[in-house]
N, C-alpha and C positions, 0 to 999 in steps of 0.2 A: 627166465631160468635157462640154463644151458641144456642142450639136447641130450646129454648123456648123464643120467642121474648117478651112475656109478663113479663118475669123475667130476662130481659137483659137490662142493663142501658148503654147508650152511652154518654160519657162525652167528649165534644170537649174542650180541654184546649188550652192555649196559647202555649203549647209545642207539641200539637198534640192530636189525639184521644186516649181515654182509654175506653175499654169495660169491663163491670163488670157483672158477673153472680150473680144474686140475689138469695138468699137462704131462701125462705119462710118456708122451712122445719126446719130451725134453729131458725128463728126470724120473725114470720109472722107479728107481729105488727110493727116492725121496717121496714120491706120491704114495707109494705102498706104505711107507712109514707113517705119513700124515694120516692116511685112512685107517691104519691099524690103531694108532693112538686115539683117533676120534672115536672109533668103534668101541674102544675100551673105556671111554669116558675120561681119559687122561687130561684132556684140555679143559674140561668143565670146571669153571670157577677160577681159572688162572688169569692173573692180571696182565695188563700191558705195562710192563715194568720200565721200559725205556722208550720214550716218545719224544722225538726231536722235530721241532717245527721246520717245515720245508724239506724234511728228509724222510723219516720213517717212524712207524709204530712197531715195537718189538714185543713179543709175547712167547709163551710156550715153556717158561721156566717154572717147574713145580714149586720152587722155593720163592718165586716172585722177585728174585734179585738179579737174575741173569747169570747165575753160577751153577745151575743144575740142568739135568736132562732126564730122560726116561731110563728104565732099567735095561734097555736094549743097547747093543754096541753102537758106536758112532758109525756114521755113513761115509762111504767113499764118495768123494766129490764127483758131481755130474755137471760140471760147468758146461754151458751151452751158449749159443749165440743170441739168445733172447735178451733184449736190452732192459735194463732196470729203469723203467719209466713209471709214471703215475699208475697206481693200482696193481703193480706187479708184486707177487709174493715170492720170497726168496728165503733160503735157510740161513740162519745166523750160525756162526762157528767161532772157534777160538783161533789161535795163530795157525795151527795146522789146517791145510785144505781139507783133510779127511776127518774133521772133528765135529761136523754137524750132527745133531741128535734129535732134539724135539723143538728147539727154539726157532722161530721164524719172524720175519718182518714184512710189513706191507709198506710200499714206497708211496710217499705223498707227492713227490715231484721228480724231475729228472735226476737220477743217481747213476748215470751211465759210467761213472768212474769205478763202479763195482762190477761192471761187466767182465766176465771171464774169471772172476775171483770168488763169486758166490753163486750157489745153485738156484736158478729160477725154476719154480715148480708149478706156478699158477698165476692167475690174474683175477682181480675183483671184477665181476660182471654186473653186480647189483649192490647198492648200499655204500658206495665209496663216500657219499655224503655223511654216513655214520662213522666211517673211519676218520674223516676230517674232524669230527666232534670229540674224539678221544683226548682225554686230559694229557697235557704235555708235562715233561719233566725227566730228569736223569739223576736220581731215581724219581719216579712219579709219587707224589704224596696223595694218599687216598685214591689209588688208580682205578680206572675203568677196567672191566673184566670181560672175559669170554664166559658167558653164562652157560652156554652149551655149544658143542661143535659136533655136527652130524654129517655123514655122507647122505646125500639126498635120496639115494636108493633105499636107505634104511628109515627115512623119515616119513614115508607114506602111511 
């Protein structure tokens, strides 16, 4: 487990637990949004709606289709120099760089072609083998889900 419970996210998936170290040093606004939504229970029960072999698993859409977000305004991009490599967590967005809201993805393999175009906000530190088990598809039929998402500081 990461040393800072306030910046550790625990996702219980249908495939098992995934622990993410949040990186407010890289993307403070995005980390704040993820924690806010987690604390409100927004992510609980949301499916992994877009999962591409060798690329990434995307989730965070309340509609389960990749077309929705939270009731909060979109986030201003916080692009950083952290590379999109295995286990990295980054925000999904539409065409506009400032359109990230609630959807995010976890990278399976090297996806450095995304560097500087999407906001990295964390990295899987435990449970990547569970991310690897998430059912693939675009869209995914009968998708795996995030059962619960909690900030570790609240889970004690």
